[in-house]
C-alpha positions as CSV (number, residue, x, y, z in Angstrom):
1,M,0.0,0.0,0.0
2,K,1.3,3.4,-1.0
3,G,0.8,6.7,0.7
4,P,-0.3,7.4,4.3
5,L,-0.7,4.3,6.5
6,V,-2.7,4.1,9.7
7,E,-2.9,1.3,12.3
8,C,-6.3,0.4,13.7
9,I,-6.8,-1.8,16.7
10,P,-10.5,-2.6,17.2
11,N,-11.4,-4.7,20.3
12,F,-14.7,-6.6,20.1
13,S,-16.6,-8.4,22.8
14,E,-16.3,-12.0,21.8
15,G,-13.5,-14.4,22.6
16,R,-15.2,-17.8,22.9
17,R,-17.3,-18.5,19.8
18,T,-14.9,-19.3,17.0
19,E,-17.5,-19.1,14.3
20,V,-18.6,-15.6,15.4
21,I,-15.0,-14.4,15.6
22,E,-14.1,-15.7,12.1
23,A,-17.3,-14.2,10.6
24,I,-16.5,-10.8,11.9
25,L,-12.8,-11.0,10.8
26,D,-13.9,-12.2,7.3
27,T,-15.2,-8.6,6.7
28,L,-11.5,-7.4,6.9
29,R,-9.9,-10.1,4.7
30,G,-9.0,-9.6,1.0
31,K,-10.1,-6.0,1.0
32,E,-8.3,-3.3,-1.0
33,G,-6.7,-0.6,1.1
34,I,-6.5,-2.6,4.4
35,R,-4.6,-5.6,5.7
36,L,-5.4,-7.8,8.7
37,L,-2.1,-8.3,10.5
38,D,-3.0,-10.0,13.7
39,Y,-5.8,-11.0,16.1
40,S,-5.8,-12.5,19.6
41,S,-8.9,-14.0,21.4
42,D,-9.1,-14.7,25.1
43,K,-11.9,-16.8,26.6
44,D,-11.6,-15.4,30.1
45,H,-11.7,-11.9,28.9
46,N,-14.3,-12.9,26.3
47,R,-12.7,-10.4,23.9
48,T,-10.7,-10.3,20.7
49,V,-8.1,-7.7,19.9
50,V,-7.5,-7.0,16.2
51,T,-4.6,-5.3,14.5
52,L,-4.9,-4.0,10.9
53,V,-3.3,-1.3,8.8
54,G,-4.7,0.6,6.0
55,T,-4.9,3.8,4.0
56,P,-7.3,6.4,5.3
57,E,-9.6,5.6,2.3
58,G,-9.5,1.9,2.9
59,L,-10.3,2.1,6.6
60,L,-13.2,4.6,6.0
61,A,-14.6,2.3,3.3
62,H,-14.4,-1.1,5.1
63,L,-14.7,-0.5,8.8
64,P,-18.5,-0.1,8.7
65,L,-18.8,-3.6,7.3
66,F,-16.7,-4.9,10.3
67,I,-18.6,-3.0,12.9
68,G,-21.9,-3.9,11.2
69,K,-21.1,-7.7,11.4
70,A,-20.3,-7.4,15.1
71,K,-23.6,-5.5,15.6
72,E,-25.4,-8.4,13.9
73,L,-23.7,-11.3,15.8
74,I,-22.9,-9.9,19.3
75,D,-25.6,-9.2,21.9
76,L,-24.1,-7.6,25.1
77,R,-27.2,-8.5,27.0
78,Q,-26.0,-12.1,26.8
79,H,-22.3,-11.3,27.2
80,Q,-20.1,-12.3,30.2
81,G,-16.4,-11.8,30.5
82,Q,-13.6,-10.6,32.8
83,H,-12.7,-7.5,30.7
84,P,-14.7,-4.3,31.1
85,R,-16.8,-3.5,28.0
86,M,-19.6,-1.1,26.9
87,G,-19.9,-2.1,23.2
88,A,-20.0,-5.1,21.0
89,V,-17.1,-3.4,19.4
90,D,-15.8,-1.7,22.5
91,V,-13.1,0.6,21.2
92,L,-11.8,1.6,17.8
93,P,-8.4,3.4,18.1
94,F,-6.3,4.8,15.2
95,V,-2.6,5.2,15.3
96,P,-0.5,7.2,12.7
97,L,2.1,4.9,11.1
98,R,3.5,6.5,7.9
99,S,3.2,9.9,6.1
100,I,0.3,11.0,8.3
101,T,0.2,13.3,11.4
102,M,-1.7,12.7,14.7
103,E,-3.9,15.6,13.7
104,E,-4.8,14.0,10.4
105,T,-5.4,10.7,12.1
106,T,-7.7,12.4,14.6
107,E,-9.7,13.8,11.7
108,L,-9.9,10.3,10.2
109,S,-11.2,8.9,13.4
110,K,-14.0,11.5,13.5
111,K,-14.9,10.8,9.8
112,V,-15.1,7.1,10.6
113,A,-17.3,7.8,13.7
114,Q,-19.7,9.9,11.7
115,K,-20.0,7.2,9.0
116,L,-20.6,4.5,11.6
117,Y,-23.4,6.5,13.2
118,E,-25.0,7.4,9.9
119,E,-24.9,3.9,8.5
120,L,-25.4,1.7,11.6
121,N,-27.2,4.1,14.0
122,I,-24.9,3.2,17.0
123,P,-24.0,5.8,19.6
124,I,-20.3,6.8,19.8
125,F,-18.0,8.5,22.3
126,L,-14.9,10.2,20.8
127,Y,-11.9,9.7,23.1
128,E,-8.1,10.3,23.4
129,E,-7.0,12.9,20.8
130,A,-10.5,13.1,19.3
131,A,-12.2,13.7,22.7
132,S,-14.7,16.6,22.8
133,A,-13.7,17.5,26.4
134,P,-10.7,16.8,28.6
135,H,-12.6,14.5,31.0
136,R,-13.7,12.4,28.0
137,K,-10.1,11.5,26.8
138,N,-9.6,8.5,29.2
139,L,-11.3,5.3,28.0
140,A,-11.7,4.0,31.5
141,T,-13.6,7.1,32.5
142,L,-16.0,6.7,29.6
143,R,-16.4,2.9,30.1
144,K,-17.0,3.1,33.9
145,G,-20.2,1.4,34.8
146,Q,-19.9,-0.8,31.6
147,F,-22.8,-1.7,29.3
148,E,-25.2,-2.4,32.2
149,A,-25.1,1.2,33.6
150,M,-24.5,3.0,30.3
151,A,-28.2,3.7,29.4
152,V,-28.4,6.0,32.5
153,K,-24.8,7.3,32.3
154,I,-25.2,8.7,28.8
155,K,-28.1,10.9,30.0
156,E,-25.7,12.7,32.3
157,E,-24.5,16.1,31.1
158,G,-20.8,15.2,31.0
159,F,-21.4,11.9,29.1
160,I,-23.9,12.6,26.4
161,P,-22.5,10.7,23.3
162,D,-20.8,12.6,20.5
163,Y,-23.1,10.8,18.1
164,G,-26.5,9.5,19.1
165,T,-28.6,9.9,22.2
166,Q,-29.8,6.4,23.0
167,L,-27.8,3.3,24.0
168,H,-28.2,0.6,21.3
169,E,-30.1,-2.3,23.1
170,S,-27.8,-5.1,22.0
171,F,-24.6,-3.3,20.7
172,G,-24.2,-0.7,23.4
173,I,-21.8,2.2,22.6
174,I,-18.4,2.4,21.0
175,A,-15.4,4.6,21.7
176,V,-13.6,5.9,18.6
177,G,-10.4,8.1,18.6
178,A,-6.8,8.5,17.8
179,R,-3.8,7.8,20.1
180,P,-0.1,7.0,20.2
181,F,1.2,3.4,20.2
182,L,0.0,1.3,23.2
183,V,1.4,-2.0,24.4
184,A,-1.1,-4.4,25.9
185,F,1.0,-6.3,28.5
186,N,-0.3,-8.9,30.9
187,V,1.6,-10.7,33.8
188,N,0.3,-14.0,35.1
189,L,0.7,-15.0,38.8
190,A,0.9,-18.4,40.5
191,T,-2.2,-17.9,42.6
192,D,-6.0,-18.0,42.1
193,K,-6.6,-15.2,44.6
194,L,-8.0,-12.3,42.6
195,E,-7.6,-9.8,45.4
196,I,-3.8,-10.2,45.1
197,A,-3.8,-9.3,41.4
198,E,-6.2,-6.4,42.1
199,S,-3.9,-5.1,44.9
200,I,-0.8,-5.3,42.6
201,A,-2.6,-3.6,39.7
202,K,-3.6,-0.8,42.1
203,N,0.0,-0.3,43.1
204,V,1.3,-0.4,39.6
205,R,-1.2,1.8,37.7
206,H,-0.7,5.5,37.5
207,I,-4.1,6.6,38.6
208,S,-3.7,5.1,42.1
209,G,0.0,6.2,42.6
210,G,1.9,3.7,40.5
211,L,4.0,4.1,37.3
212,R,3.2,6.8,34.8
213,Y,1.7,5.6,31.5
214,V,0.4,2.4,33.0
215,K,-3.3,1.4,33.3
216,G,-4.0,-1.9,35.0
217,M,-6.6,-4.2,36.6
218,G,-6.7,-7.7,38.2
219,V,-8.3,-10.5,36.1
220,A,-9.2,-14.0,37.1
221,L,-8.1,-16.7,34.5
222,E,-10.6,-19.3,35.6
223,E,-9.6,-21.9,33.0
224,R,-6.0,-21.8,34.2
225,G,-6.7,-21.4,37.9
226,Q,-4.5,-18.3,38.0
227,V,-4.9,-14.5,38.2
228,Q,-3.4,-11.8,36.0
229,V,-2.4,-8.2,36.1
230,S,-3.7,-7.0,32.8
231,M,-2.3,-3.7,31.6
232,N,-2.0,-1.1,28.9
233,L,1.3,0.7,28.6
234,T,0.4,4.0,27.0
235,D,4.0,5.2,26.4
236,F,6.6,2.5,26.4
237,T,9.3,5.0,25.7
238,K,8.8,6.6,29.1
239,T,7.7,3.6,31.1
240,P,9.3,0.6,29.5
241,I,8.0,-3.0,29.7
242,H,10.9,-4.2,31.9
243,R,10.3,-1.6,34.5
244,V,6.7,-2.6,34.8
245,F,7.6,-6.3,34.9
246,E,10.1,-5.8,37.7
247,L,7.8,-3.8,39.8
248,I,5.1,-6.5,39.6
249,K,7.7,-9.1,40.6
250,I,8.5,-7.0,43.7
251,E,4.8,-6.5,44.6
252,A,4.0,-10.2,44.1
253,A,6.9,-11.2,46.4
254,R,5.1,-9.4,49.3
255,Y,2.4,-12.1,49.1
256,G,4.8,-15.0,48.5
257,V,3.5,-15.3,44.9
258,A,5.6,-16.0,41.9
259,V,5.3,-14.5,38.4
260,I,4.9,-17.5,36.1
261,G,4.7,-15.7,32.7
262,S,3.7,-12.7,30.7
263,E,2.0,-12.0,27.4
264,I,1.8,-9.3,24.8
265,I,-1.6,-8.9,23.1
266,G,-1.5,-7.9,19.5
267,L,1.5,-6.4,17.8
268,V,4.3,-4.4,19.5
269,P,6.9,-1.9,18.1
270,M,10.3,-3.5,17.7
271,A,11.8,-0.7,19.8
272,A,9.9,-1.8,22.9
273,M,11.3,-5.4,22.7
274,V,14.8,-4.2,21.9
275,D,14.7,-1.9,24.9
276,T,13.6,-4.8,27.1
277,A,16.2,-7.2,25.8
278,A,19.0,-4.7,26.2
279,W,18.0,-4.1,29.8
280,Y,17.9,-7.7,30.8
281,L,21.1,-8.6,28.9
282,R,22.8,-5.5,30.2
283,T,24.2,-4.7,26.8
284,E,26.0,-1.4,26.5
285,D,24.9,1.2,24.0
286,F,22.8,-1.3,22.1
287,K,20.6,0.3,19.4
288,E,17.7,-0.8,17.3
289,E,19.8,-0.4,14.2
290,Q,21.9,-3.4,15.3
291,V,18.9,-5.7,14.8
292,L,19.3,-7.4,11.4
293,E,15.6,-7.1,10.5
294,A,15.7,-3.4,11.2
295,K,18.5,-3.0,8.7
296,L,16.6,-5.1,6.1
297,M,13.5,-2.9,6.5
298,E,15.6,0.2,5.7
């Protein structure tokens, strides 16, 4: 694809029914101007995270088909999962990749939002760089109360949707906006006590006094008999992955609990992994340019 490129990372509220997941993803496959790069489904979260790239024109043309299929196949009145959600497609963020500014990406997100409302009649919050007010930038603030409380919440003066006035009875409401790169990073603990993961998440996340650029919550992984600290790292250049991981290990040790693994959901910039590898290997003055694949991409 030539010209400007934008990354889009929609999260939709289905992680268990394979046939539904594939039917929704099929709307993104083989389309001109977009490319499906990755997707990851989690049964405990009951959520799928998708990564695609496209031209502004391609995304504007094809995303309504994707959102429309999710609207057709997902009913939040029947949905249960560990991850907070307010919409069948819960969030639709855009990230500038190539030959496009954040301001232009923000305008694209608003065009997509308007088209989704006009064609599908679903209510929409604009968030992050597209937010219509400072208190509406944070996704967690918009989503607080989740689908079950949203019909009342969107009647409040500060949370009237940017598009629409009524909560869609089965779809709910979606957040659309533009933001920088985000790393979805989870750490699994060798315990089934959810209160431990919740306490660690509270100590790690920025909003309750932890690390800047970290959002987090405790999640029960019932199929594994474990719990997880589930996080979004909103600026890995300022709060790197290894710093978050080490703090969680320290906090878990207070409870006599081991860290047994971690996972990255979706795609991640090479720089984030190079930074982490360099820290653990204690390499001196190691640069991303020393990675063979980085040189090949040049």
